[in-house]
C-alpha atoms as one frame of an Amber mdcrd trajectory, in Angstrom:
protein
 -20.283  -6.694  -0.594 -16.666  -8.564  -1.435 -13.783  -5.669  -1.116 -10.250
  -5.961  -2.031  -7.835  -4.069   0.142  -4.307  -2.870  -1.051  -2.242  -4.197
   1.478   1.540  -3.855   2.316   1.079  -5.619   5.755   1.560  -2.076   7.416
  -0.916  -0.634  10.010  -2.688   1.683   8.006  -3.806  -1.118   5.471  -4.263
  -3.370   8.070  -6.579  -1.159  10.140  -8.611  -0.512   7.001  -9.244  -3.936
   6.838 -10.237  -4.507  10.399 -12.785  -1.256  10.086 -14.543  -3.055   6.851
 -14.615  -6.420   8.218 -17.692  -6.270  10.464 -19.468  -4.899   6.749 -17.842
  -6.748   3.743 -15.777  -9.905   3.074 -12.539  -8.835   3.077  -9.689  -9.948
   1.246  -6.227  -8.406   1.340  -4.471  -7.945  -1.950  -0.577  -7.944  -1.846
   0.569  -6.290  -4.804   3.987  -7.409  -6.358   6.145  -5.991  -9.714   7.916
  -9.470  -8.774  10.940  -7.316  -8.397  11.699  -8.543  -4.647   9.803 -11.064
  -2.482   8.942  -8.848   0.055   5.402  -9.235  -0.933   5.616 -12.096   1.320
   5.948  -9.678   4.544   2.188  -8.693   3.714   0.871 -12.249   3.048   2.760
 -13.171   6.417   0.629 -10.365   8.035  -2.419 -10.968   6.187  -2.021 -14.385
   7.988  -1.342 -13.401  11.656  -4.604 -10.993  11.514  -6.820 -13.632   9.856
  -7.692 -12.514   6.651  -7.350 -14.380   3.234  -4.611 -13.128   0.870  -4.573
 -12.931  -2.930  -0.997 -11.696  -4.791  -1.600  -9.417  -7.424   0.962  -9.039
 -10.316   1.611  -5.527 -11.409   2.900  -4.267 -14.589   6.772  -4.145 -14.315
   7.090  -1.051 -16.960   5.059   0.821 -14.535   7.824   0.193 -11.705  10.654
   1.151 -14.204   8.481   4.747 -15.200   8.231   5.217 -11.626  11.598   4.470
 -10.632  12.848   7.015 -13.493  10.598   9.525 -12.377  11.631   9.675  -8.565
  15.102   9.489  -9.611  14.404  12.336 -12.600  12.371  14.419  -9.796  14.942
  13.974  -6.753  12.058  12.676  -4.568   9.622   9.711  -4.223   5.932  11.509
  -3.969   5.204  11.066  -7.906   6.431   7.950  -8.446   4.707   6.302  -5.756
   1.567   8.187  -6.767   1.668   6.883 -10.090   2.294   2.992  -8.812  -0.294
   3.210  -6.248  -3.013   4.560  -8.954  -1.741   1.687 -11.314  -2.530  -0.744
  -8.272  -5.929   0.312  -7.739  -6.709   0.068 -11.630  -5.324  -3.614 -11.614
  -7.292  -4.329  -8.606 -10.404  -2.495  -9.808 -10.333  -5.170 -12.875 -10.087
  -8.558 -10.530 -13.707  -8.616  -9.957 -14.324  -7.415  -6.479 -17.664  -5.378
  -6.052 -15.161  -2.560  -4.231 -11.393  -1.890  -3.800 -10.231   0.117  -0.812
  -6.732   1.126   0.503  -5.085   2.397   3.857  -4.767   6.144   2.620  -5.195
   8.529   5.687  -6.662  12.103   5.687  -2.867  14.000   6.116  -1.066  11.408
   3.602   1.307  13.310   1.497   1.588  10.237  -0.773  -0.363   8.083  -2.055
  -3.614   9.819  -2.328  -6.929   8.962  -3.956  -8.699  12.426  -4.703 -12.417
  12.584  -5.591 -12.079  12.523  -9.368  -9.900   9.601  -9.172 -12.039   7.411
  -7.045 -15.086   8.789  -9.254 -13.326   7.526 -11.924 -12.266   4.106 -10.906
 -15.926   3.441  -9.939 -17.477   4.634 -13.264 -14.975   2.746 -15.540 -14.917
  -0.308 -13.666 -18.637  -0.355 -12.064 -17.112  -0.844  -8.300 -16.992   1.247
  -5.260 -14.090   2.821  -4.150 -13.601   2.566  -0.154 -11.125   4.686   1.808
 -12.122   4.257   5.607  -9.407   6.034   6.958  -9.893   9.047   4.477 -11.042
  11.126   7.250  -9.030   9.956  10.045  -5.409  11.610  10.911  -2.234   9.787
  11.882  -2.815  10.718  15.927  -6.122   8.784  15.937  -4.868   5.666  13.870
  -1.951   5.409  16.041  -4.504   5.272  19.007  -7.032   2.730  17.014  -4.121
   0.620  16.254  -2.359   0.710  20.005  -5.443  -1.346  21.189  -5.935  -3.677
  18.180  -2.483  -4.412  16.499   1.212  -5.554  17.732   3.202  -3.583  15.327
   6.995  -3.517  14.509   8.127   0.219  13.587  11.533   1.107  12.381  14.045
   3.119   9.741  12.389   1.646   6.244  15.559  -0.275   5.632  15.125  -2.534
   8.611  11.264  -3.069   8.671  10.510  -5.183   5.561   7.077  -5.130   4.715
   5.342  -5.216   0.900   4.604  -2.096  -0.270   5.702  -0.329  -3.354   8.356
   1.773  -2.021  10.369  -1.406  -0.890  10.244  -2.605  -4.558  11.010   0.983
  -6.150  14.063   1.264  -3.673  15.337  -2.091  -4.998  14.937  -1.020  -8.675
  16.074   2.581  -8.107  19.556   0.947  -6.274  19.833  -1.817  -9.102  19.871
   0.645 -11.990  20.990   3.786 -10.450  23.254   2.603  -7.393  22.607   2.594
  -3.707  23.636   6.193  -2.946  20.641   7.606  -5.369  18.211   5.629  -2.820
  19.770   7.377  -0.305  19.599  10.532  -2.019  16.054  10.423  -3.473  14.084
   8.670  -0.584  14.062  10.423   2.566  14.290   8.090   5.546  10.910   7.632
   7.850   9.362   5.102   9.855   7.739   2.109   8.641   5.228   0.089  10.346
   4.850  -4.068   9.798   1.792  -5.850  11.767   2.738  -8.865  13.708   0.019
  -9.662  15.305  -3.109  -8.846  16.930  -3.299  -7.276  20.636
């Protein structure tokens, strides 16, 4: 089975790929709106963990819609969810037998609920795989500790190729840096820099 894994270069999507690797032919999908070159961080991470990577162009109008939603809401959840669903749709149309992501059991955003997964499968004649869907953060961290070398830090200092990076850049360009600080909570990011 050929599977395209939505890939940011972080520990969750990398662990998802590692778990699928014994059973599937894995390609990491580095999604970008073309607003920054941060997807290159995901491609670098794909190289160091030894998976082929494909750059996937997303629709910029979705980024603008999501950024507007984030500013209007005052928080990023709905905007990031919109982008993740768009990325899944684009990935589902690429011709893989399955698409996967690194969403975990306790993620607040993005999430893939059963109706969304079923809809993707039915409309695109693919499988949706979520190898971390039943796994909590503590277990993910323990699995990663034994298999990957990870750099962590605030989202502003640990660059990776995820949706949030491009959305932050777009909000800053359209609404100012201070708006980014108001609507995006500071949190720790991870970027894979090697195998353990």
